[in-house]
C-alpha positions in Angstrom: -41.5 117.6 248.1 -42.9 114.8 250.3 -43.4 114.9 254.0 -41.0 112.6 256.0 -40.2 110.4 253.0 -43.8 109.7 252.0 -44.6 109.4 248.3 -46.1 112.4 246.6 -49.9 112.6 246.3 -52.0 113.6 243.4 -52.1 117.2 244.6 -48.3 117.6 244.5 -48.6 120.7 242.2 -50.4 122.5 244.9 -47.7 122.1 247.5 -46.9 125.8 247.7 -50.4 126.8 248.5 -50.8 124.0 251.0 -47.5 125.0 252.7 -48.6 128.6 253.2 -52.3 128.1 253.6 -53.3 129.1 257.2 -56.2 126.6 257.0 -53.9 123.6 256.7 -52.9 121.9 259.9 -49.4 120.9 260.7 -48.0 117.5 259.5 -48.3 114.4 261.7 -47.3 114.3 265.3 -43.5 114.6 265.8 -41.2 115.1 268.8 -40.0 118.4 267.3 -41.9 121.2 265.5 -42.1 120.6 261.7 -41.2 124.1 260.8 -40.1 125.7 257.5 -36.5 125.6 258.7 -36.8 121.9 259.3 -38.1 121.3 255.8 -35.5 123.6 254.3 -32.7 121.8 256.1 -34.0 118.5 255.0 -34.1 119.6 251.4 -30.7 121.2 251.5 -29.2 118.0 252.9 -30.7 115.9 250.1 -29.3 118.3 247.5 -25.8 118.6 248.9 -25.5 115.1 250.3 -24.8 116.4 253.8 -26.7 115.6 256.9 -29.9 117.5 257.6 -29.8 120.2 260.3 -31.5 123.3 261.4 -30.3 126.8 260.8 -30.6 129.5 258.2 -27.7 129.5 255.7 -25.8 132.5 254.6 -26.3 134.4 257.8 -23.3 133.0 259.8 -25.4 131.4 262.6 -24.6 128.0 264.0 -26.5 125.0 262.8 -28.4 122.8 265.1 -26.7 119.6 266.3 -26.7 116.8 263.8 -25.1 113.4 263.3 -21.7 113.2 261.6 -21.3 111.0 258.5 -21.3 107.4 259.6 -22.2 108.2 263.2 -25.3 107.7 265.1 -28.6 109.3 263.9 -29.4 112.8 264.9 -31.6 113.3 268.0 -34.4 114.6 265.8 -34.5 111.4 263.8 -37.3 108.9 264.7 -34.6 106.1 265.1 -32.5 108.0 267.6 -32.2 106.7 271.2 -31.9 108.9 274.2 -28.3 109.9 275.1 -28.8 109.4 278.8 -30.9 107.5 281.1 -31.9 103.9 281.0 -31.1 102.2 277.7 -28.6 104.8 276.7 -25.8 103.6 274.6 -22.3 105.2 274.7 -21.1 106.6 271.5 -18.6 109.2 270.2 -19.2 112.9 270.7 -21.6 114.5 268.3 -19.9 117.1 266.0 -21.7 120.1 264.7 -23.1 119.9 261.2 -21.3 121.8 258.5 -22.8 125.1 257.3 -25.2 124.4 254.4 -25.1 127.0 251.5 -28.4 128.2 250.0 -29.3 126.5 246.7 -28.8 128.6 243.6 -31.9 130.3 242.4 -33.7 129.9 245.8 -35.1 132.6 248.0 -32.4 134.6 249.8 -32.9 136.4 253.1 -32.5 140.2 252.6 -29.7 141.9 254.5 -30.7 143.1 257.9 -33.5 140.5 258.1 -34.4 138.6 261.3 -31.8 136.1 262.7 -33.2 132.7 263.4 -32.9 131.1 266.7 -32.0 127.4 267.1 -35.2 125.4 267.0 -37.4 128.3 266.0 -38.6 129.8 262.7 -36.5 132.3 260.9 -39.4 134.0 259.1 -41.2 136.7 261.2 -44.8 135.9 261.9 -47.5 137.4 259.8 -49.2 140.2 261.7 -52.9 139.7 262.4 -55.4 141.7 260.4 -56.2 145.1 261.8 -59.5 145.3 263.7 -62.2 147.4 262.1 -61.5 151.1 262.5 -58.0 150.4 263.8 -54.6 151.1 262.2 -53.8 149.3 259.0 -50.3 148.3 260.3 -49.0 147.4 263.7 -47.4 150.1 265.8 -43.7 150.7 264.9 -44.0 149.3 261.4 -44.4 151.0 258.0 -47.0 150.3 255.4 -44.8 151.7 252.7 -43.3 149.0 250.5 -39.5 148.6 250.6 -37.8 151.0 248.1 -40.6 153.5 248.0 -41.3 156.6 250.0 -44.6 158.2 251.1 -44.8 162.0 250.6 -47.0 163.6 253.2 -49.5 166.1 251.9 -48.1 169.6 251.5 -44.5 168.4 251.2 -42.3 168.2 248.1 -41.2 165.0 246.5 -38.2 166.7 244.9 -35.0 164.7 245.8 -32.5 166.6 248.0 -30.2 168.8 246.0 -32.5 169.0 242.9 -33.8 172.4 241.9 -37.4 173.0 242.9 -40.0 173.4 240.2 -41.1 177.0 239.7 -44.5 177.8 241.0 -47.4 177.9 238.5 -48.8 181.4 238.2 -52.1 182.3 236.7 -52.0 183.9 233.2 -51.4 187.6 233.2 -54.5 189.7 232.3 -54.6 191.8 229.1 -52.7 195.2 229.7 -54.7 198.4 230.0 -53.7 202.1 230.0 -55.4 205.1 231.3 -57.2 205.9 234.5 -58.2 202.3 235.3 -59.3 199.0 233.8 -62.4 198.9 231.6 -65.7 197.8 233.0 -66.1 194.7 230.8 -64.3 191.4 231.3 -61.0 191.2 229.4 -61.8 187.9 227.8 -64.8 186.7 225.8 -67.8 185.7 228.0 -70.5 184.9 225.5 -70.7 183.2 222.1 -72.9 184.6 219.3 -76.3 183.1 218.7 -76.1 180.5 215.9 -78.6 179.5 213.2 -78.3 175.7 212.5 -79.3 176.4 208.9 -76.8 179.2 208.3 -73.7 178.3 210.3 -71.5 179.9 207.6 -72.8 183.3 208.8 -70.9 183.0 212.1 -67.9 185.2 212.7 -65.0 184.1 214.9 -64.1 186.3 217.8 -60.5 186.8 216.6 -58.7 186.7 213.2 -54.9 186.8 213.2 -52.4 186.7 210.2 -48.9 187.7 209.2 -46.3 187.4 206.5 -42.9 188.7 205.4 -42.1 189.8 201.9 -39.3 192.0 200.5 -38.3 194.5 203.1 -41.6 194.5 205.1 -43.1 192.3 207.8 -46.8 192.3 208.1 -49.0 191.7 211.2 -52.8 191.8 211.0 -55.5 191.1 213.5 -59.3 191.7 214.0 -60.8 191.3 217.4 -64.3 191.5 218.7 -64.8 194.4 221.1 -65.5 194.1 224.8 -69.0 195.3 224.4 -69.8 192.7 221.7 -68.1 190.0 223.7 -70.2 190.8 226.7 -73.5 190.8 224.8 -72.7 187.8 222.6 -72.9 189.9 219.4 -71.1 189.2 216.1 -67.9 191.0 215.3 -68.8 193.8 212.8 -65.2 194.2 211.6 -64.0 192.1 208.6 -60.4 191.5 207.7 -58.9 190.2 204.4 -55.2 189.5 203.8 -54.3 188.2 200.4 -51.3 187.7 198.1 -51.7 187.9 194.3 -48.9 186.8 192.1 -45.5 185.2 192.9 -42.0 186.4 193.5 -41.0 190.0 193.2 -44.1 190.7 191.1 -46.5 189.7 193.9 -48.8 192.2 195.4 -50.1 192.1 199.0 -53.6 193.4 199.9 -54.9 194.1 203.4 -58.5 195.1 203.5 -60.6 195.8 206.6 -64.2 197.0 206.8 -66.6 197.9 209.6 -70.3 197.3 209.3 -72.9 199.9 210.4 -73.6 200.0 214.1 -76.8 198.5 215.5 -77.8 196.7 212.3 -78.3 192.9 212.2 -76.5 192.4 208.9 -73.5 194.6 209.6 -71.0 191.8 209.5 -72.3 190.6 206.1 -71.9 194.1 204.6 -68.3 194.3 205.8 -67.4 190.9 204.6 -68.9 191.5 201.1 -67.1 194.8 200.7 -63.7 193.2 201.5 -64.4 190.3 199.0 -65.4 192.7 196.2 -62.3 194.8 196.7 -60.1 191.7 196.9 -61.6 190.2 193.7 -61.0 193.4 191.7 -57.5 193.9 193.0 -56.6 190.3 192.3 -57.7 190.4 188.8 -55.6 193.4 188.0 -52.7 192.9 190.4 -50.0 192.8 187.7 -51.0 196.3 186.4 -51.4 197.7 189.9 -48.0 196.4 191.0 -46.4 197.9 187.8 -48.1 201.3 188.5 -46.9 201.3 192.1 -43.3 200.6 191.1 -43.4 203.2 188.4 -44.9 205.8 190.7 -48.0 206.5 188.6 -49.8 208.2 191.5 -52.6 209.8 189.4 -53.6 206.5 187.7 -53.6 204.7 191.0 -55.8 207.3 192.7 -58.3 207.6 190.0 -58.7 203.8 189.5 -58.8 202.9 193.1 -61.3 205.8 193.8 -63.7 204.5 191.1 -63.3 200.9 192.4 -64.1 201.9 195.9 -67.2 203.9 194.9 -68.5 201.0 192.7 -68.1 198.6 195.7 -70.1 201.0 197.9 -72.7 201.2 195.1 -73.1 197.5 195.2 -73.8 197.7 198.9 -76.5 200.3 198.3 -78.0 198.1 195.7 -77.9 195.1 198.0 -79.7 197.1 200.7 -82.5 197.9 198.2 -82.9 194.2 197.3 -83.3 193.4 201.0 -85.8 196.2 201.6 -83.3 198.1 203.8 -82.3 201.7 203.9 -78.8 202.4 202.4 -77.4 203.2 205.9 -78.6 199.9 207.2 -76.4 197.9 204.8 -73.2 199.9 204.7 -69.6 199.7 205.8 -66.4 201.7 206.0 -63.3 200.5 204.1 -59.6 200.8 204.5 -57.0 199.1 202.4 -53.2 198.7 202.0 -51.3 197.7 198.8 -47.8 196.4 199.5 -45.5 195.3 196.6 -43.3 192.3 197.3 -40.5 193.8 195.3 -37.7 194.6 197.8 -36.5 197.5 195.6 -39.9 199.2 195.9 -40.8 200.8 199.2 -44.0 202.6 198.0 -47.0 201.8 200.3 -50.5 202.7 199.0 -53.4 203.4 201.3 -57.0 204.0 200.1 -60.4 203.8 201.7 -63.7 205.5 202.8 -64.9 206.2 206.3 -63.6 206.5 209.8 -60.4 204.9 210.9 -56.8 205.7 211.2 -53.4 205.7 209.4 -50.4 206.2 211.6 -46.6 206.0 211.2 -44.1 205.3 214.0 -40.8 207.0 213.0 -37.8 208.0 215.1 -39.6 207.0 218.3 -42.7 209.2 217.7 -46.2 208.6 216.2 -47.5 210.7 213.3 -51.1 210.8 212.2 -50.8 210.6 208.4 -54.6 210.1 207.7 -55.3 211.9 204.5 -57.4 215.0 205.2 -60.3 216.1 202.9 -61.5 219.7 203.2 -65.0 219.2 201.8 -67.5 217.3 203.9 -69.0 215.6 200.9 -65.6 214.5 199.7 -63.7 214.9 196.5 -65.5 214.4 193.2 -65.8 210.8 192.3 -63.5 210.2 189.3 -65.5 208.7 186.4 -68.7 208.4 188.5 -71.6 208.4 186.0 -69.4 209.6 183.1 -67.7 207.7 180.3 -63.9 206.9 180.7 -63.0 209.5 178.0 -63.9 212.3 180.4 -61.6 211.0 183.2 -58.0 212.2 183.6 -55.5 210.3 181.5 -58.3 208.3 179.8 -59.0 206.3 183.0 -56.6 203.6 181.8 -56.4 201.9 185.2 -60.2 201.8 185.8 -60.7 199.9 182.6 -58.0 197.4 183.5 -59.8 196.7 186.8 -62.6 195.2 184.9 -65.3 197.8 185.8 -67.8 198.1 183.1 -68.5 201.5 181.5 -71.5 203.3 183.0 -74.4 203.2 183.1 -74.3 200.2 185.4 -77.1 198.6 187.6 -74.8 199.2 190.6 -74.4 202.9 190.1 -76.5 205.1 192.4 -77.4 208.7 191.8 -76.3 209.7 195.3 -72.7 210.7 195.8 -70.9 208.7 198.6 -71.5 210.0 202.0 -67.9 209.7 203.1 -64.9 211.2 201.2 -62.5 209.0 199.4 -59.0 208.9 201.0 -55.8 208.1 199.2 -52.1 208.2 200.1 -49.0 206.8 198.5 -45.9 207.2 200.7 -42.3 206.1 200.6 -41.3 204.0 203.7 -37.9 204.3 205.4 -36.0 201.6 207.2 -37.2 201.3 210.8 -40.7 202.7 210.0 -43.8 201.1 211.4 -47.0 201.8 209.4 -50.3 201.2 211.2 -53.7 201.1 209.5 -56.7 200.5 211.8 -60.4 200.8 212.1 -62.1 203.4 214.4 -62.1 200.9 217.3 -58.3 201.4 217.7 -57.8 204.8 216.0 -60.0 206.7 218.5 -58.2 205.6 221.6 -54.9 206.2 219.9 -55.9 209.8 219.3 -57.6 210.4 222.6 -55.6 208.5 225.2 -51.9 209.6 225.3 -50.8 206.6 227.2 -51.7 204.2 224.4 -49.3 205.5 221.8 -46.6 205.6 224.5 -47.3 202.0 225.3 -47.2 200.9 221.7 -44.0 202.8 221.1 -42.3 200.8 223.9 -43.6 197.6 222.4 -42.9 198.2 218.7 -39.6 200.1 218.8 -37.4 197.0 218.9 -35.5 195.9 215.8 -37.5 192.7 215.5 -41.3 192.8 214.9 -43.4 191.1 217.5 -44.8 187.6 216.9 -48.4 187.0 216.1 -49.3 186.4 219.7 -47.5 189.5 220.9 -49.1 191.6 218.2 -52.5 190.4 219.2 -51.8 191.3 222.8 -50.7 194.8 221.8 -53.8 195.4 219.7 -56.0 194.3 222.6 -54.4 196.8 225.0 -57.5 198.1 226.8 -58.6 201.6 227.4 -61.5 202.5 229.6 -64.5 203.8 227.6 -63.5 202.2 224.3 -65.2 198.9 223.7 -65.7 198.6 219.9 -64.2 196.0 217.6 -60.6 196.5 216.6 -58.9 195.7 213.4 -55.3 196.7 212.7 -52.5 196.0 210.2 -48.9 197.0 210.9 -45.9 196.9 208.6 -42.4 196.9 209.9 -39.7 198.1 207.5 -36.4 196.3 207.6 
């Protein structure tokens, strides 16, 4: 676009910047201001073929006076002569110029914008920049762009009529029962010390597992105690859950062990004991599952008794190899055998050492831990004697892959803890709980804990893994040992 009919210059591509650049001065001297409206009216007249005139189209305002087609030039034209005074020439009356529509695709004035006045600009002036330290916008104006809204601090940006978002509440602490909360923090506060050359020796704070086979649903967890969490000690409890076989012939094993207190290798002893038991059960799972379905209680007891004693003998031999006393590399053991066959509801428990075996039936807990009258325990079946001297020929012991004594793992000392065995028939609705001493002791000593678990576990559907972990961690003041538990819900 040229200025007053002049030819375009070499910088015609920069006309937009030149037009709105504050540093550029106005065009040459004219009798009337060379405003944006004047230029727009000139361009509109050239496009539509009508006479140029002032005024903003599309807003209903009157246009500035202009010459009619074929009439005298408009007063703003350089060739116009004065209409009065000396030298004035009479002529026909000047008619108002027709309203000029805005060209398509061009900028349109938004509704509610400023109304131009004849002879003046229609675009509001740009406010001067705010002085240092002063307001960013002039008084009475808003700095928020059109179509947006500023939300003051502390107010809600939720549109009217929409439901408000619920407030975010902190996570609920772990539940506790008894006279008051325990002294220790309810969550882990310290990690165990790590050896960069033996990272495989680390034990995670928590282990959680579960499954459903046949008519039973299994939940199992092992959690570091509050005391070990506070001191950054390793969890002494070990937990193993395994399935051997497939289909209805599968056999589930849950083994948990607790290493000796105040010994640096307690976690290793517990883990080794679980692995040895798991390896032996896995190798003979088909015969074990068959004996459970057939109800061969005597064979099961004698074979599992010998298997447990041999595993403890290996621990004693390992202690001697490390230059430790037997009690420094020892662990308690508790195991469950669960057949996957839905037609078989026999549940087999065996183990050595402290812990608990409980059953929730008809809304009440029953302590079904096998009791042994002798402090030294029952005689070890087959311990130090050939299989021919064991009841029924010790058929199951041989199938478990245990070599005939003498063996380098046999020890002349009898086991310090009695062997415990129980085979029971489950009923629909039963909950069988096997646990280490960390949970068994508060269950026996704090009446509020079994009441709490009864409320939690009496529903038809077993809890999920997260819910079971929360229940196992129910805190009781004065009990801060590791906790391992396995619960079986009967459909």
